[in-house]
Structure formats: structure tokens, C-alpha cells
C-alpha positions in Angstrom: 61.9 14.4 6.8 59.9 17.4 7.7 56.6 15.6 7.0 57.8 12.6 9.1 58.4 14.8 12.1 55.1 16.6 11.7 53.3 13.2 11.6 55.2 12.0 14.7 54.1 15.2 16.6 50.5 14.7 15.6 50.6 11.0 16.7 52.1 12.0 20.0 49.4 14.7 20.5 46.7 12.1 19.8 48.4 9.6 22.1 48.4 12.1 25.0 44.8 13.0 24.2 43.8 9.3 24.4 45.7 8.8 27.7 43.7 11.6 29.2 40.4 10.0 28.2 39.9 11.7 24.8 39.0 10.2 21.4 42.2 8.5 20.1 41.7 10.0 16.6 41.5 13.6 17.9 44.3 15.9 19.0 44.5 17.4 22.4 44.2 21.0 21.1 41.0 20.0 19.1 39.5 18.5 22.3 40.4 21.7 24.2 39.0 23.9 21.5 35.6 22.0 21.7 35.7 22.4 25.5 36.3 26.1 25.2 33.5 26.5 22.6 31.1 24.7 24.9 32.1 26.9 27.9 33.9 24.2 29.8 37.5 23.9 31.1 39.0 27.1 32.3 42.4 25.6 32.1 41.8 24.8 28.4 41.0 28.5 27.8 44.4 29.4 29.1 46.3 26.8 27.2 44.5 27.8 24.0 45.3 31.4 24.7 49.0 30.5 24.9 48.8 28.4 21.7 47.1 31.3 19.9 50.3 33.4 20.6 52.1 31.0 18.3 49.3 30.1 15.9 46.3 32.5 16.0 43.0 30.7 16.3 44.7 27.3 16.6 42.3 25.5 19.0 39.2 26.9 17.3 40.4 26.0 13.8 41.5 22.5 14.8 38.3 21.7 16.7 36.3 22.7 13.6 38.5 20.5 11.4 38.0 17.6 13.8 34.3 18.3 14.2 33.5 14.7 13.2 35.8 13.4 15.9 35.1 12.9 19.6 32.5 10.2 19.7 35.0 7.8 21.5 35.8 10.3 24.2 35.4 8.8 27.7 36.2 11.8 29.8 35.2 15.4 29.2 37.6 18.2 29.9 
């Protein structure tokens, strides 16, 4: 059951990312991590800071894990 819930949360995260113009195979935090690393999206910096309080280095780690994703992004953050 725990794995099922985790998979559902990841799917929801990817769905929200796709609705906002991101690659449908990438999570929103991965997309925000890339934007922060590239010096874009001040709001992303703040959201990643909050996520880091719960999971240190979350956005940076996820963006590296998803480094092969993002080619289908239609809107930059």
C-alpha cells in the first residue's frame, strides 16, 4: 500500500507539471530544481527552500536524477 501511495503522489506531481507546461515525464520539483540551477524563477527558489526543510537538497537531487528529462517542456519556469 505504501508503494501504491508513493506512485500515486509521483503521478500527481507529474500531472501538475504537465498542466503548467512541463515535460509530462518530469516532476514539478525536478523542473523547479533545473530552473534554480539555471538562475531562473525566483518563486522556484523559495519553494525549493521550503521543500529543503523537509528533505534537504530535494530539488537539486531530483533535477539531477531527472537530468535526461525536460525535452518535451513547452513553457520555462
